[in-house]
N, C-alpha and C positions, 0 to 999 in steps of 0.2 A: 056136678063137679066138672066133667068132661066137657059140657058145652061151655063153663066159663073157661077152662083151660085152651079150649079151641079159639074163644073171641080173644083170649088174650094174646095167643100165638098170632092171630090175624092181624092184631092192632099193632104189635111190634114188628112184624113183616111188612105191612102197610107203610109204616114210619122208615123204615130203612129203604125200601124203593123210592120213598118220596125223595129220600137225601140224594140216592144214586142219581136219580133224574134231574134234581136240582144241579149238582155237580156237573153232569155233563152238557147241560144248558149253557152253563158259564165258559166250556170249552168251546167256543165256536171256532170252526176251522176256517170260516171266512174272515176272521178279525186280522188287521192289519199286523206285520210283525216284522222283526229285523233281526241278524243274527252277526255277529262278527267272525267271520270263518277263520280268518288268518291276519296275523300281523308280522309283518318282516321288516327290518331296517337295513342300510346299507352297511354300516358299521355297528361295532358291538353298544350297547345302549349304555352310556355313562351320564353321570349328572353333570349340567352345564355343557355339553359338548353338544353342538349342532348335528341334527342327523335326518336323513331322509326315510320316511315309513312309508311302506304300500300296505294297503289295508283291502282286504277281500271282504265284501259284503252281501250276505245272501238276504233276501226280502220277499214279502208278499204283500201287495197293496190292493184292497177290495173296496175301500169307503171312498175312494176320490179317482178322479180319471188321471191326474197328475200330480207328482210330488216331488219334494227335493229331499235327497239324503245328503247329511252333512255328517263330517267326523270333527272331533274336537277332543283337545286333551287338556289335563290339569296343569298347566305349566305354570300360572301365575298364582292360584290359590288352590289347596288340595280339594276344596269342595266345588268348584267351578271350573268350566270348560269353556276354553277359547275355541270356537268353530274356525278351523283353518281350511279347509275343503268341501265341496259340495257338487252335486250333479242333479239336473233335472231328470225326472225318470216316469215314465207310464205305468199305468196299473199292469197286475200281473205279479207272476213270480220269475226273479232273476237274480243273476249275481253280478255284481260290479267291481270294479277297483278304483280307489281313489290314492292319491299319494299327497303328503304333506311333510314339508321340510320344518322342523321345530327343534327347541333347544329343551330336552327331558329336564325334569326337576325331581330330584329324590326327596321326599318329605319325610321320612324317617318316620318317628313318633306319630306324626300329624296325619298320616294316611299313604296310600300307595299312589303311584304313578299310573293314571290310567286314561284310556281312551274311550269317548263315547259316542255312538253313531246314532243319528235319530232320522226319523221320517217326519216330514211336515208338509201340510197342504201346499199346493204351488196353484194361484201366488198365495202367500199369506194375508190373511184379511186383518184389518184393524181389531182393536179391542183386545190384544194379549195374544202371546204365542201359546199355542198347545200341542205338542208332537203328537202324532197319531201313533208312534211306537219308539221304544229306546232299547239300547244294548250298550253294555259297559265292560270292558275287560281291562285287567291289571297288565300292566308291562314290566317285565323284571329288569333289573339292572344287571349288567355283566360285572364281575369284581374286579 
């Protein structure tokens, strides 16, 4: 009986350890990533009123030597982003600032007004566009 109990505990422990190892393999610290650190506007954000936004972006790129970081806003459709500013960057970890003048759109029940930041390989190759990393952030309207 004790032998069976030991065997059962061994199997359960091995299974649990394999899950932890599998999860840690999925969290590759070298994976490309991007984060929208800060978004500020020149004036209060209001629906339909042109405004300039300054966006601080933190990124880490390991998969390519050069890339393009772009920002866009969902000004025309709640589910699509129009890219409005971009900058060519080198691999590594850095923080950059991009600026864009856009006219915000309050989508109400259809969704939030948002900014999207992406990392794309530079130069882009034919056969479709696939970002290396993306980040999205909601921008709140002033009353």
